C-alpha positions as CSV (number, residue, x, y, z in Angstrom):
1,M,135.4,15.3,-65.7
2,N,135.9,18.5,-63.7
3,D,133.2,20.5,-62.1
4,S,133.1,23.3,-64.6
5,L,132.7,20.8,-67.5
6,Q,129.9,19.1,-65.6
7,Q,128.1,22.4,-65.1
8,L,128.4,23.2,-68.8
9,I,126.9,19.9,-69.8
10,L,124.1,20.2,-67.3
11,A,123.3,23.7,-68.5
12,A,123.4,22.7,-72.1
13,T,121.2,19.7,-71.7
14,G,118.9,20.8,-68.9
15,A,119.7,17.6,-67.0
16,D,119.4,17.4,-63.2
17,S,122.5,15.4,-62.9
18,L,125.0,13.3,-65.0
19,F,127.3,10.4,-64.6
20,G,130.2,9.1,-66.6
21,I,129.8,5.9,-68.6
22,E,133.1,5.5,-70.5
23,E,135.8,7.2,-72.4
24,I,135.4,6.3,-76.1
25,Q,138.8,7.5,-77.2
26,S,141.4,10.2,-76.8
27,L,141.5,12.8,-79.5
28,W,144.4,12.9,-82.0
29,S,147.7,14.2,-80.6
30,G,146.3,14.6,-77.1
31,Y,143.8,17.4,-77.9
32,G,141.1,16.1,-75.6
33,T,138.6,13.3,-75.1
34,L,135.5,11.8,-76.6
35,F,133.4,10.3,-73.9
36,R,129.9,9.0,-73.2
37,C,127.9,10.0,-70.1
38,G,124.4,9.4,-68.8
39,L,121.8,12.1,-67.9
40,V,119.1,12.2,-65.3
41,G,116.1,14.4,-65.9
42,A,116.8,15.3,-69.5
43,D,115.3,14.5,-72.9
44,F,118.2,12.1,-73.6
45,D,119.3,9.3,-71.3
46,R,122.8,9.2,-72.8
47,I,125.0,11.7,-74.8
48,V,128.4,11.7,-76.3
49,V,130.7,14.7,-75.5
50,K,133.7,15.8,-77.6
51,H,135.8,17.9,-75.3
52,V,138.7,19.6,-76.9
53,K,141.3,21.1,-74.6
54,L,144.2,22.7,-76.5
55,P,147.5,21.4,-75.1
56,D,150.4,23.6,-74.3
57,R,152.6,21.3,-76.4
58,S,151.1,18.7,-78.7
59,Q,152.5,15.1,-78.9
60,H,151.9,13.9,-82.4
61,P,152.3,10.1,-82.8
62,R,154.3,10.5,-86.0
63,G,156.4,13.5,-84.9
64,W,154.5,16.1,-86.9
65,N,154.5,18.5,-84.0
66,T,154.6,22.0,-85.5
67,R,152.9,25.3,-85.1
68,L,151.2,24.8,-88.5
69,S,149.9,21.5,-87.3
70,H,148.6,23.1,-84.2
71,Q,146.8,25.9,-86.1
72,R,145.3,23.3,-88.5
73,K,143.8,21.4,-85.6
74,I,142.4,24.5,-84.0
75,R,140.8,25.4,-87.4
76,S,139.4,21.9,-87.7
77,Y,137.5,22.2,-84.4
78,E,136.2,25.6,-85.4
79,V,135.0,24.0,-88.7
80,E,133.4,21.1,-86.9
81,S,131.5,23.5,-84.6
82,A,130.4,25.5,-87.6
83,W,129.2,22.3,-89.3
84,Y,127.0,21.3,-86.5
85,Q,125.7,24.8,-86.0
86,N,124.9,25.7,-89.6
87,Y,124.7,22.6,-91.8
88,S,124.1,19.3,-89.9
89,E,120.4,19.7,-89.7
90,L,120.2,19.6,-93.5
91,C,121.2,15.9,-93.5
92,D,118.2,13.5,-93.5
93,Q,118.0,9.8,-92.6
94,R,119.8,8.8,-95.9
95,C,122.9,10.7,-94.9
96,R,122.4,10.4,-91.1
97,V,124.6,12.4,-88.7
98,P,124.4,12.7,-84.9
99,R,122.1,15.4,-83.7
100,C,124.0,18.2,-82.0
101,L,122.5,19.2,-78.7
102,A,124.9,22.1,-77.7
103,L,128.1,23.8,-78.6
104,E,130.4,25.8,-76.3
105,S,133.9,27.2,-76.9
106,N,136.4,29.7,-75.6
107,D,140.1,30.4,-76.3
108,T,141.4,27.1,-75.1
109,E,138.4,24.7,-75.3
110,F,135.7,23.3,-77.6
111,L,132.7,21.4,-76.3
112,I,130.4,19.5,-78.7
113,I,127.5,17.7,-77.1
114,M,125.8,15.1,-79.4
115,E,123.2,12.4,-79.5
116,D,124.6,9.0,-78.6
117,L,124.4,7.1,-81.8
118,S,124.7,3.8,-80.1
119,A,121.5,4.5,-78.2
120,S,119.8,5.5,-81.5
121,G,120.5,2.2,-83.3
122,F,124.0,2.8,-84.7
123,S,126.1,0.8,-82.3
124,L,128.5,-1.0,-84.5
125,C,131.9,0.2,-85.6
126,K,133.5,-2.2,-88.1
127,E,137.1,-2.9,-89.1
128,R,136.1,-5.2,-91.9
129,V,133.0,-4.9,-94.1
130,S,131.1,-6.9,-96.7
131,Q,130.4,-5.6,-100.2
132,E,126.8,-4.8,-99.1
133,E,128.1,-2.7,-96.2
134,I,130.5,-0.9,-98.4
135,R,127.6,0.0,-100.6
136,T,125.7,1.2,-97.6
137,C,128.5,3.7,-96.9
138,L,128.7,4.7,-100.6
139,N,124.9,5.3,-100.5
140,W,125.4,7.6,-97.5
141,L,128.1,9.5,-99.5
142,A,125.9,9.8,-102.5
143,H,123.1,11.4,-100.5
144,F,125.5,13.6,-98.6
145,H,127.1,14.9,-101.8
146,A,123.7,15.5,-103.4
147,T,122.5,17.4,-100.4
148,F,125.2,20.0,-100.6
149,M,125.8,20.1,-104.4
150,G,126.6,23.6,-105.5
151,R,126.5,25.0,-102.0
152,S,129.2,27.5,-100.8
153,P,131.2,26.1,-97.8
154,D,130.9,29.3,-95.8
155,S,132.6,28.9,-92.4
156,L,133.9,25.5,-93.3
157,W,137.2,24.6,-95.1
158,Q,137.1,26.2,-98.5
159,V,138.7,23.0,-99.8
160,G,137.8,20.0,-97.6
161,T,139.9,16.9,-96.7
162,Y,142.6,16.7,-94.0
163,W,145.3,16.1,-96.7
164,H,144.6,19.2,-98.8
165,L,147.9,20.3,-100.4
166,A,147.7,23.9,-99.1
167,T,147.6,22.8,-95.5
168,R,150.3,20.1,-95.8
169,P,153.6,21.9,-96.8
170,D,155.7,19.9,-94.3
171,E,154.5,16.6,-95.8
172,L,155.2,17.8,-99.3
173,K,158.7,18.9,-98.4
174,A,159.3,15.4,-97.0
175,L,158.1,13.7,-100.1
176,S,160.9,11.9,-101.9
177,D,159.0,11.1,-105.1
178,G,160.2,13.8,-107.4
179,A,157.6,13.3,-110.1
180,L,154.7,13.3,-107.7
181,K,156.1,16.3,-105.8
182,A,156.4,18.3,-109.1
183,S,152.9,17.4,-110.0
184,A,151.2,18.0,-106.6
185,S,149.9,21.4,-107.5
186,G,148.6,20.2,-110.9
187,I,146.7,17.3,-109.2
188,D,145.2,19.7,-106.7
189,Q,144.2,22.2,-109.4
190,K,142.6,19.5,-111.5
191,L,140.3,18.6,-108.6
192,Q,139.6,22.2,-107.8
193,D,138.8,23.1,-111.4
194,C,136.0,20.5,-111.5
195,P,132.8,22.4,-112.3
196,Y,130.7,20.3,-110.0
197,Q,131.5,21.1,-106.4
198,T,129.8,20.0,-103.3
199,F,130.7,19.4,-99.6
200,V,133.1,16.6,-98.9
201,H,133.2,14.9,-95.5
202,G,136.9,15.1,-95.6
203,D,137.8,12.1,-93.5
204,A,135.3,9.5,-94.8
205,K,137.1,6.4,-93.7
206,L,135.4,3.2,-92.5
207,A,136.2,4.1,-88.8
208,N,134.0,7.2,-89.1
209,F,130.8,5.2,-90.0
210,C,128.6,3.8,-87.3
211,F,126.4,0.9,-88.5
212,S,123.0,-0.3,-87.5
213,G,122.7,-3.8,-86.2
214,N,121.8,-5.3,-89.6
215,G,124.4,-3.3,-91.4
216,Q,121.9,-1.7,-93.7
217,R,122.1,1.9,-92.3
218,V,125.0,4.1,-91.3
219,S,125.6,7.4,-89.6
220,A,128.8,9.3,-90.1
221,V,130.8,11.1,-87.5
222,D,133.9,13.4,-87.2
223,F,133.4,16.5,-89.3
224,Q,136.6,18.4,-88.6
225,Y,137.6,18.5,-92.3
226,V,134.3,19.0,-94.0
227,G,134.4,21.6,-96.8
228,G,134.2,22.2,-100.5
229,G,135.3,19.8,-103.2
230,C,134.3,17.2,-105.7
231,G,132.7,14.2,-104.0
232,I,135.0,11.6,-105.7
233,K,137.7,12.5,-103.2
234,D,135.5,11.0,-100.4
235,V,134.7,8.0,-102.6
236,A,138.3,7.2,-103.4
237,Y,139.4,7.7,-99.8
238,F,136.6,5.6,-98.4
239,I,137.3,2.7,-100.8
240,G,141.0,2.8,-99.9
241,S,140.1,2.7,-96.2
242,C,138.5,-0.7,-96.3
243,L,139.9,-2.6,-99.3
244,D,143.4,-3.9,-100.0
245,E,145.3,-3.7,-103.2
246,T,143.7,-6.7,-104.9
247,A,140.2,-5.8,-103.9
248,C,140.6,-2.2,-105.0
249,E,141.5,-3.5,-108.5
250,I,138.6,-6.1,-108.6
251,Y,135.8,-3.9,-107.3
252,E,136.8,-0.4,-108.7
253,T,134.2,-0.5,-111.5
254,P,131.2,-2.0,-109.8
255,L,131.6,0.2,-106.7
256,L,131.9,3.3,-108.8
257,D,129.0,2.3,-110.9
258,Y,126.9,1.8,-107.7
259,Y,127.9,5.1,-106.2
260,F,127.0,7.1,-109.4
261,E,123.7,5.2,-109.6
262,Q,122.9,6.3,-106.1
263,L,124.1,9.8,-106.7
264,K,121.8,10.2,-109.7
265,I,118.9,9.0,-107.6
266,A,119.8,11.3,-104.7
267,L,120.1,14.4,-107.0
268,S,116.7,13.6,-108.6
269,E,115.0,13.1,-105.2
270,R,116.4,16.4,-104.0
271,K,115.5,18.2,-107.2
272,V,119.0,19.5,-107.7
273,L,119.2,21.4,-110.9
274,V,122.3,19.7,-112.3
275,D,123.0,17.2,-115.1
276,A,123.6,14.0,-113.1
277,D,125.2,12.2,-116.1
278,A,127.6,15.2,-116.5
279,V,128.5,15.1,-112.8
280,A,129.2,11.3,-113.0
281,Q,131.4,11.7,-116.1
282,S,133.4,14.5,-114.6
283,W,133.9,12.9,-111.2
284,R,134.7,9.5,-112.6
285,S,137.4,11.0,-114.8
286,L,138.9,12.5,-111.6
287,Y,139.0,9.2,-109.6
288,R,142.7,8.6,-110.3
289,F,143.5,12.2,-109.4
290,A,141.7,11.8,-106.1
291,W,143.8,8.7,-105.4
292,A,147.0,10.5,-106.4
293,D,146.1,13.5,-104.2
294,F,145.8,11.4,-101.1
295,H,148.8,9.2,-102.1
296,R,150.9,12.4,-102.3
297,F,150.1,13.2,-98.7
298,L,150.5,9.7,-97.4
299,K,153.8,9.2,-99.2
300,G,155.2,12.3,-97.5
301,W,153.6,11.7,-94.1
302,S,154.1,8.0,-93.5
303,P,155.9,6.2,-96.4
304,G,155.5,2.8,-94.8
305,H,151.7,3.0,-94.3
306,W,149.6,-0.1,-95.3
307,K,147.7,1.9,-97.8
308,M,150.9,2.4,-99.8
309,H,150.5,-0.3,-102.3
310,G,150.7,-1.1,-106.0
311,Y,147.2,0.0,-106.9
312,S,147.8,3.4,-105.4
313,E,151.1,3.7,-107.3
314,R,149.4,2.7,-110.5
315,M,146.5,5.2,-110.1
316,T,149.0,7.9,-109.3
317,R,151.2,7.2,-112.3
318,Q,148.1,7.3,-114.5
319,A,147.2,10.7,-113.1
320,L,150.7,12.0,-113.7
321,K,150.6,10.6,-117.3
322,Q,147.3,12.4,-117.9
323,L,148.9,15.6,-116.7
324,G,151.6,15.1,-119.2
325,N,154.4,14.6,-116.7
326,K,157.2,12.1,-117.0
327,T,157.0,9.4,-114.3
328,E,160.3,7.6,-115.1
């Protein structure tokens, strides 16, 4: 941590001094660091700092090192800053997010100073989860989607998710599945035409949920790809992040039933003027399209990825069939 960065953190937090605790992780493609530090003489004893320093030449782990990729990442950090500045405080304890303490940016750097969730009771990151813990995350998503139902994603991605078709032409070009490539725009349009739009987290994988000690509460992190969309995109992506092919097949119906039950409760509690049953019917019908949308990206980006399995293929073929396209 250089002196100028230290001074920025001290000024933003009002601390007398600070000390480094640990580096949590490097940011994707060498764009900076997420780290934890301690404060002396401030309201918080510990904070987490996301320090983005744009590289002269990015080093993407899968070789996607292009100008478009670089511009997409810059935009993602602008979006995350806008999220914390304009929207994060609308989230309550049922869709918990870290409190943002300060934001700084210039032409080459972004600095997001946040509450340390581990010091606030959300210290567990999980690689495997029980059905109860999956439902805890689905409950978070339901309340998040209810909170932003019908809201315009001003200053965010107009269409959220990091795999959105319009931002991924290189991966589409690399896609060898002709039927899926031909149907990519139709799948995307089907999701965008949904009359019930909200904000989607955009990267709602298991790794972006921090659990309480008993696993009954979560807080979500990493809002670089938050934006407009139908919430089923988050739901499908989350389920795919923590279940294998067999489990996806077995638990599809009970998990979707649970999510929509919680969404109905969340919409009612927030007095959102929308027909919850109509939302559920619309989004449930788009579940296979949400799967196919991410499958399209993944199949072009990393064809050997572990998420490329029979369930994903079946869901995608069902979506193509519904669009009226030949899959043979």
